[in-house]
C-alpha positions in Angstrom: 126.5 120.2 83.4 125.7 121.0 87.0 128.0 118.9 89.3 125.8 118.7 92.4 125.3 115.6 94.4 121.5 115.9 93.9 121.9 116.6 90.0 124.2 113.8 89.2 122.0 111.5 91.3 118.9 112.3 89.7 120.6 112.2 86.2 122.1 108.9 86.7 118.7 107.4 87.8 117.0 108.6 84.7 120.0 107.3 82.6 119.6 103.8 84.1 115.6 103.9 84.1 115.8 104.9 80.3 118.0 102.2 79.4 116.4 99.5 81.5 113.0 100.5 79.8 114.6 100.5 76.3 116.2 96.7 77.2 113.1 95.4 78.5 110.5 97.2 76.2 109.9 94.2 74.2 108.4 92.4 77.2 105.8 94.9 77.8 107.2 95.9 81.2 106.5 99.4 82.3 107.7 101.8 84.7 107.8 100.5 88.0 107.4 96.9 87.3 111.2 95.9 86.8 111.8 97.4 90.2 109.1 95.1 91.6 110.3 92.0 89.9 113.9 92.7 91.3 112.8 92.9 94.7 110.5 89.9 94.6 113.5 87.9 93.3 114.9 87.7 96.6 111.6 88.6 98.5 109.0 86.3 96.7 105.7 86.2 98.8 106.4 89.5 100.3 103.6 91.8 101.3 102.6 94.8 99.7 103.6 96.7 102.7 107.2 95.1 102.4 107.3 95.6 98.8 106.4 99.2 98.8 109.3 100.1 101.5 111.8 97.8 99.7 111.1 99.6 96.4 110.7 103.1 97.8 107.3 103.1 96.2 104.1 104.8 97.6 101.5 102.2 98.6 98.9 104.0 96.2 101.4 103.8 93.4 102.4 100.1 93.8 98.8 98.9 93.8 98.3 100.2 90.6 101.5 98.7 89.4 100.7 95.4 91.1 97.2 95.4 89.5 98.6 95.7 85.9 101.3 93.3 86.8 98.6 90.7 87.9 96.7 91.3 84.5 99.6 90.7 82.7 100.1 87.3 84.7 103.5 88.4 86.0 102.6 87.8 89.8 99.5 86.7 91.8 98.2 87.7 95.1 97.6 85.2 97.7 96.3 85.4 101.4 98.4 83.4 103.9 97.1 81.7 106.7 93.7 83.1 106.5 94.7 86.6 106.9 92.2 88.5 104.5 93.8 92.0 105.3 97.3 91.1 103.9 98.2 90.0 100.6 101.4 88.3 99.7 102.8 88.7 96.3 104.2 85.7 94.4 105.9 85.8 90.8 104.3 83.3 88.3 106.4 81.6 85.8 106.0 84.4 83.5 106.9 86.9 86.0 110.2 84.8 86.6 110.9 84.9 83.1 110.6 88.8 83.0 112.5 89.1 86.3 115.4 87.2 84.6 115.2 89.5 81.5 115.5 92.6 84.1 118.5 91.1 86.0 120.3 90.7 82.6 119.4 94.1 81.9 120.9 95.3 85.1 124.2 93.5 84.7 124.5 94.9 81.1 123.5 98.5 82.4 126.4 98.3 85.2 128.9 97.0 83.0 128.6 100.1 81.3 128.3 102.5 83.7 131.8 100.8 85.6 133.4 100.9 82.3 137.2 102.5 82.3 136.7 102.5 86.2 139.1 100.4 88.1 138.0 97.8 90.9 139.5 100.1 93.4 138.0 103.4 92.3 134.3 101.2 92.2 134.9 99.9 95.9 135.7 103.6 97.0 132.8 104.9 95.3 130.3 102.5 96.6 131.6 103.0 100.2 131.1 106.6 100.0 127.7 106.2 98.3 126.6 103.8 100.9 127.5 106.4 103.4 125.6 109.0 101.8 122.7 106.6 101.7 123.0 106.0 105.5 123.4 109.8 106.2 120.0 110.5 104.4 118.4 107.6 106.0 119.2 108.6 109.1 118.3 112.4 109.3 116.5 114.9 106.5 118.3 117.9 105.7 115.3 119.8 107.4 116.3 118.3 110.7 120.2 119.2 110.5 119.7 122.5 109.1 122.4 121.6 106.3 121.5 122.4 102.7 124.4 120.4 101.2 128.2 120.1 101.7 130.5 123.4 101.5 127.4 125.7 101.1 
């Protein structure tokens, strides 16, 4: 198994996504929808632009995800203050129920992920992981000329 940061990060993302989709499969949620519901939990009424940024989803991809969610009755789009150019996304009661299912699934997945890891180890890992996120958010590798650590 490759032990590089990029490989392990992608592998863990895929494992989390697979477990999440298995856990919520019966609800009919599909790829991208759990992430949007999780975001709306704390940002109900957000604009599509805010959701795209908060979920790291391209605007075009988000539009199709939201269209399917609206068809399923999970969300509704509303204009606020007569602004016809910007729609705000609100969870319906059905969406809130699905969001609770997603939240429960994330709790179970994180409990499995942290199994046999002490609170101190988890705290140290998260501190480093946040630093990595911050480093990558500030500058891209192409700007720094770095290809990775110790290379």
